[in-house]
N, C-alpha and C positions, 0 to 999 in steps of 0.2 A: 180252387186254391193255389193251388202250387202254380200257378201262371198267374197270380193276383198276388203271392211272394216276389216268385222270379221277377217282377217288374216290378213290386214294390223296390227290391234290393238294387232292381236296374238302375231306378231313381235315385234312389236316397245315394247310390256311388256316385253318380253323376252330380248328384248337388256336391256333394260334397268335395266330387274331382273338381269341379268349377271353382266353390268355394275355398278352398285349398291353393286351385292354380293362379284366382283373381288376389287369394291373398299375397302369395308368393311374386308377381308381378306387381303389385303396390307397394308390398313392405318388405317380405323377407329377404328378397334381391336387394336391396340398398342398405341392410343391416350384415356389421361386420363384427364376428366373436373370434376374442380367441380367451384361451386362459392360460395363457404367456403372459401374465398378470400379477404386482406385487406391490404391496404398499410399501413404500418410501417416504423416508424425511431425511433432510439437511444435520445428519449427527454429527454432532460437535468432539471431538477427540482434546480431551484437555492432557497437556505436558510441560512438563518445567519448562521454564530457560535456562535455567543454572543449575551445579551439581552442588549435592547436600543431601541431609539428612532428613528425611520428612519430623517435622516436628508435633506438627496436630492433622489428622482427615477426619474435616468437621462437617461430612454427609455421608448417609449411607445408603445403601442398596437399595433401587427406586426409589429416590425420596425425591419429589419436588421442590425445587430452587428458583429463585428470583434470579434475573440479571444484575450482577455486581456481588452477589451472598458468597461469603469467602469457601472456599472448599478445601485447600490444602494450606499448612503456612509448614515452610521446611525453617531450619535450624537458619537462626538469623546473627548470631553471633561475629563469625568471620567478615560478614560484609558489613556490620555496623563498625568494627575494627577499621576494615577499608575507607567507611567513609569516614572517620576522625583521621585519618592520616591524609586523606587526601582533603580535608578541610585544613588541617596544620600544613600542608604542599601549596594550599591556593593563599592563605595567611603570610605565608614565608615568602611566595610570589609577589604579593601588594608589597609585603614592607621593604619587599626590592626595589617595585616602583617608586615606590614613595622616596626612597632613597636616592637615587637618580635623578629624580624630579628636585631633589632639592640641592645634588649636586650639580644640576643645569642653572637653579638660580643663581646660585654662591659663580661659578661660572660666568652666565649672563655677568653680576655685579663686578666682576675680573676686567671683563671686555669693556664696560664700562668706563672702569678705572684704567685702562689699560691707554684706550680713547683720551680719554683726559689727561692722562701722561703724554699724549702725541702730538694732542693742542698745546700741552706745557712747552714741550720739549723742543715745536716750531715758534713758541712766542719768544724761546731762549734764543734759538738759533738765528729768528730773525735783528732781537736785539745785538745778537754777537756779531753778525754781519755788517748793523750801520758804524759799532764802534770799528770794527776793522775797515770799511772802508771811510771812517772819519780820520783815524790813522794813518791811512795812506796815504789821504790826500796832506794830512800834515808830514809826514815822514817827507815829502817832493819839497817843502818849503824849510824844512830842517825847524820845525815848532814842536814833534816831537823826537823821544829817545828812540834808538833803537830796539833798545828792550821793549818799551809799552807797547811798538809798533808789532814784536814778534809774540805779543804777550797774549795783542787782542787777535792777533793771526790763530794763534794757537786756541784761544777759546771759541773762535769763529768756527773750527774743525771740527773741532770738540762737542758743540751745540750742534753740526749737520748728525753728528757721529750716533749722537745723543736720540734724536731724532730717526734714524734709522731702526737703532734700535728699540725705539718703542712701535715703532711699525710694524718690526718683525715680532714682537712679542702680540701685539693684536691678532697678527696672523694665527702667531702659535694659539695663542686664546680662544680663535674663533673654529683652529681644526681639532683644538680640545673639546669643543663644542657638539660639533660633529660627530665628533666621536664617542661623548656619554648620550650622544641624541641615539645613534645606535645602540647604544648597550640598553638604553632602554627601551627603546623598540621589543629589544632580545628579548629582555624583561617583560616586556606587555605580552609579546607572545607567550612565553613560558608561562603566562599567568593565567593568558585563555586557554593553555593546553592544561595547565593544572586544572581551570573551571569544568574544564570539559570531563578533567579525569572525575572529577567532582560530583559531576550531572551522571557518569557512567556509575559511579558507586550506588550514588543516591539509586538510581534504577534498578541495579542489582538486590538493592534493598526492599525496593519497593516490590522486587518480582518474588520475592522467597515469600510472599502473601497470594496467590494464586485464586483469581475472584472466577465464578460464573460469565462469561461473556455474553451468552443469553440465558433465556430463562427455558426450561425443561425440566425432563426426568432426570435423575442421576442412574446409569448401567454402564456394566461392564467394568464396577472398578476396581483395579488392582493394585494402588497404593495403599500401602500399611505407615503406622507411624513407626517409626527406627528403621525404614527401609534406606537406601543408598539408592538416588535418583542422578541420572543424564538428560541432559537435552535431550529432548525427542520421546523421553521412558511416557508411556502410555501411560497417565493414573488411573483415569473413569473416562465414560465418555457421558453428552450430555443430550439428551432425547427430546428436543422441540414441541411436544404433543399440545392441542393436540393438531396443527399443523405438520400434519402430511400429507403426500402427495401417492400417484397412484402410477407407476411406468407398464405400461404396455407394452409389448415388444408383436407387432401387428405384421405379418409376411406382406413381402413389396407387392405382392400382388392387389393384396385390401386394402393400400394408399392412393386407389385412380382419383374419388374422388372424397377421402378425407381432408378436412379442412381446419385450422385452429377457432376457436369457435361455438363449434357442432357439442352437441349435448353426448354425454356416453351414460349407459344405464350400466352400476357394476353392482355385481353382486360378492358380497364375500364369504369363504368358505365356513369361519367362523360363524356365519349369521345367516344362514339359508333363508331365512325366512323376511329377512330384510333386504332391502335392495338401497341404492344410493346415485343419486343424479349431478353427474359431475360436467366437465366441459377440457373439449382439447385445447390445451394451452402451447405446447411446441413441439416441434417433433426432432430428433436426433442430427443433429449434421452427417452422419454415415451409419453405415448399418451397425451390428453390434461384433461383426466379426472383423469388421477394421478396429477395434480400441479394443480386443484382445492381448492377450502376451505375445503369440503366435499367431501375425495373420495370415492366411489362407493366401497359398501364392496361385493363382490356376496358370502361370505360363508354363506349365509342364504336357508331357504326352498323356498323361492318364485323367484328364481332365475330367470333371462329373459338373454339371449344372446343379446347383444346390439354392433352392427357393432363401431367399435371406430378411433377416424379417429386421426391422427400424424398430428402437425404442420411440415411445409416441407418451410424451406425461402427459397428464390430466389431473387438472386440478379438484378441490373438493371444497365442499359447501364449508366451512368452521363450524357453524351455527347448528348442524345436522347434527342430533343426538348419535348416531349411528358412529361419527366421523371420530366423536371425542373417545372411543371405544378402539378402534384401529389400532395397530401399531405396527411399526415398519415388518416388514420379512413375509406379513400373511400373503395370502393366494385368495387371487381374485378372479373373478370372470367380467371381462368389459365386453360393450356391443357399443356399438355407434352409429347412431343410424344419420345417412350420408344422403335420406332423401331431397332436403332441399339446395344440395349442390348440384341431383341431378336433376331441378326443378328449374334451376338455374341456366343449366347447362341448353336443358329443349326449351328452354325461352330464347336463348341467345339464338341459337340455332332456326327454330323459327321465327325470329326478328330476320336474321340474315337472307331466309327464306323468301322471306314478303318484302325488302329491298332488295333486290340484286345489283349491285354495284354493276354499272353503265363503261360504257368500254365505245374508246372514240374511235376516230379509222384508223388511226397511228397506233391502236394498240396499247395507247393511254387509258387507267381508270383516272 
């Protein structure tokens, strides 16, 4: 009986050993697990863009809100007054531009009038010059008096001076037109500046009403009615539930066969009797130590090698009932099955061995 029991125990031990060995060889050695993993979410911190007193806080802690819903209202009396002031400045600037447009129209009319006077003066000059030439010829034959000749000569010179005067008036009018255009453009620039100030004032007035940028659940509500706030003051946080994910910090030695898209079995500490199946979404671009406040400096004499951890982001199915119960900060245990990657590597090695590269006489493949 003792021999039978011993033989039976040895047989059972051998069977268990073989079974466990087979399980380790085919399954367990390809599974990488860590309990340094937590549920996370893209939490949005709500802060005001301007300073003032809170007039209303329209949400409570743990309240679900939709995108665009009003969260907080800041007292807007001063901002409404600034909008009215900016609107008055725009009206003044527009009136000034209209005034210069009217002056430009008047100046163009004056230029046309001055040009017409130049034409009239030139005609008068032409007539006076003809009279002067006519009396000059008559003077040589003593058919005209000396007095009439001198009068014609004076009128000719007067007409020439009048043409010069009228031409100078046209040049001056054109110069005034250029000045008025420059002043009009300056007033237009002031008008655009006033319009920009009006837009800024309206933006500030709109920013007194703070709306939810995303749908989520209100948490960490710090804002209260009557509180004085400044830009950057944390009023509350929005947690976009149930859109959460898991960040698992795996050791660098566990990342050898991990690839995006691999499945991940997730066990939540808060719900130990249930599991989730997610997938690897991405890997962090550096280890967690590199993003710390004081990154380690290993270029010292007392160097000690420490296995680093790399954050791995794991996506969760939104339609899973358990995923809707998760909250950021919960602890989880993540297990990654890397057998698919190992099988692909083995297949690649086998294909390379089955079809070795041929080498020519000169050494080239």
